C-alpha positions in Angstrom: 35.8 -45.0 -10.2 32.7 -45.5 -12.3 32.3 -48.0 -15.2 30.1 -47.0 -18.0 29.2 -49.2 -20.9 28.6 -47.9 -24.3 26.2 -49.5 -26.6 27.9 -50.9 -29.7 26.3 -50.2 -33.0 25.3 -53.3 -34.8 26.9 -54.0 -38.2 24.2 -56.5 -39.1 22.1 -54.2 -41.3 25.1 -53.2 -43.3 26.2 -56.8 -43.8 22.7 -57.8 -45.0 22.6 -55.0 -47.5 26.0 -55.9 -48.9 25.0 -59.6 -49.1 21.8 -58.7 -51.0 23.7 -56.5 -53.5 26.2 -59.3 -54.2 23.4 -61.9 -54.7 21.6 -59.6 -57.1 24.7 -58.9 -59.1 25.6 -62.6 -59.3 22.0 -63.5 -60.4 22.1 -60.9 -63.2 25.6 -62.1 -64.3 24.3 -65.8 -64.5 21.2 -64.7 -66.4 23.3 -62.9 -69.1 25.9 -65.7 -69.3 23.2 -68.4 -69.9 21.5 -66.2 -72.5 24.8 -65.6 -74.3 25.7 -69.3 -74.2 22.3 -70.2 -75.8 22.9 -67.8 -78.6 26.4 -69.0 -79.6 26.5 -72.7 -78.8 25.8 -75.3 -81.5 23.4 -78.0 -80.3 24.9 -81.4 -81.0 22.7 -83.7 -83.1 20.2 -80.9 -83.6 22.6 -79.5 -86.2 21.5 -82.3 -88.5 18.0 -80.8 -88.6 19.2 -77.3 -89.6 17.5 -75.7 -92.5 19.6 -73.3 -94.5 17.7 -71.5 -97.3 19.5 -71.6 -100.6 21.7 -74.6 -99.8 22.5 -76.4 -103.0 22.8 -80.3 -103.2 23.9 -82.8 -105.7 22.0 -82.4 -109.0 21.6 -78.6 -108.5 23.7 -76.8 -111.2 25.0 -74.4 -108.5 26.3 -77.3 -106.4 27.9 -79.1 -109.4 29.6 -75.9 -110.6 31.2 -74.9 -107.3 31.9 -78.3 -105.6 35.2 -78.7 -107.5 36.5 -75.6 -105.7 35.8 -76.9 -102.2 38.3 -79.4 -100.8 38.1 -81.4 -97.6 41.7 -82.0 -96.6 43.3 -84.2 -93.9 40.1 -85.7 -92.4 41.1 -87.4 -89.2 39.2 -89.3 -86.5 39.9 -89.7 -82.9 38.0 -91.3 -80.0 36.9 -89.2 -77.1 35.1 -90.0 -73.9 32.6 -87.8 -72.2 32.3 -87.4 -68.4 29.7 -90.1 -68.4 32.1 -92.4 -70.3 30.1 -92.3 -73.5 32.2 -92.8 -76.7 32.4 -89.9 -79.1 34.1 -89.7 -82.4 35.9 -86.4 -83.1 36.3 -85.8 -86.9 38.6 -82.9 -87.8 40.1 -81.6 -91.0 40.4 -78.5 -93.2 37.9 -77.0 -95.6 39.6 -75.2 -98.4 37.7 -72.7 -100.5 39.7 -72.6 -103.7 37.1 -70.7 -105.7 36.3 -67.0 -106.2 33.1 -66.9 -104.1 32.4 -66.7 -100.4 31.1 -69.9 -98.8 28.2 -69.2 -96.5 27.4 -72.8 -95.6 28.9 -76.2 -96.1 27.1 -79.5 -95.5 29.2 -82.7 -94.9 28.2 -86.3 -94.7 30.4 -88.2 -92.3 30.5 -92.0 -92.6 32.1 -94.1 -89.9 33.1 -97.7 -90.6 33.6 -100.7 -88.3 36.7 -102.9 -88.1 35.2 -105.2 -90.8 35.0 -102.3 -93.3 31.2 -102.0 -93.2 29.5 -98.6 -92.8 28.6 -98.2 -89.1 27.1 -94.7 -88.8 26.3 -91.8 -91.1 25.6 -88.3 -89.9 25.1 -84.9 -91.7 26.8 -81.9 -90.1 27.2 -78.2 -91.0 30.7 -77.0 -90.0 30.1 -73.7 -91.7 26.7 -72.0 -91.5 25.2 -68.7 -90.4 25.2 -68.3 -86.7 28.0 -70.7 -86.0 31.3 -69.2 -84.8 33.3 -67.4 -86.3 29.9 -66.3 -87.8 31.2 -65.2 -91.1 31.4 -66.7 -94.6 34.6 -68.3 -95.8 36.4 -65.9 -98.1 37.8 -67.0 -101.5 41.1 -68.9 -101.1 40.5 -69.3 -97.3 41.3 -72.5 -95.4 39.4 -73.2 -92.2 39.7 -76.1 -89.7 36.6 -77.9 -88.6 35.7 -80.4 -85.9 32.6 -82.6 -85.8 31.5 -84.7 -82.9 29.6 -87.9 -83.5 27.9 -89.4 -80.4 27.1 -93.0 -79.5 30.0 -94.8 -81.2 30.1 -98.6 -81.3 32.9 -100.6 -79.7 34.0 -102.0 -83.1 34.4 -98.5 -84.7 37.6 -98.2 -86.8 39.0 -94.7 -86.4 41.5 -95.3 -89.2 38.7 -95.4 -91.8 36.4 -92.4 -92.0 34.8 -90.8 -95.1 33.9 -87.1 -95.2 31.9 -86.1 -98.3 30.7 -82.7 -99.4 26.9 -82.9 -99.9 25.8 -79.4 -99.9 27.0 -75.8 -100.1 25.8 -72.2 -100.3 27.9 -69.5 -101.8 27.5 -65.8 -102.3 
């Protein structure tokens, strides 16, 4: 009886090729995901520095004419904590377009107060603007919810007192 040994074929080259293909596919997927996120994500405090051509403010006849048709309903404030335990005020409410024009952009000034009733922090935000999801103007008679985050909140902030004021708008 004679024993013969057969040489086994190595699966190492096949495994290496499969691993390289998986790594390339994952790298391409991450690249497109990061690119997509940069396009759609609002950028926190940088929204206060947004320039919107044609945005009308107080004193502009276009603003004075249409502001009576835009209502801010049920503004509410809640306190949130980030993963790093930073305090964040979350201001939410409803914007109602009760006029006959489409609203392309809305500018709101949010004022937070401390427990003594004194203004603590003021920020300007754009809950409706081109490029911000859902990325379409508000139709006439439409109501849309909004949420605004305000970072670096003081310990003495009073969430029961918040003022949300319409300071700018652009309509079509």
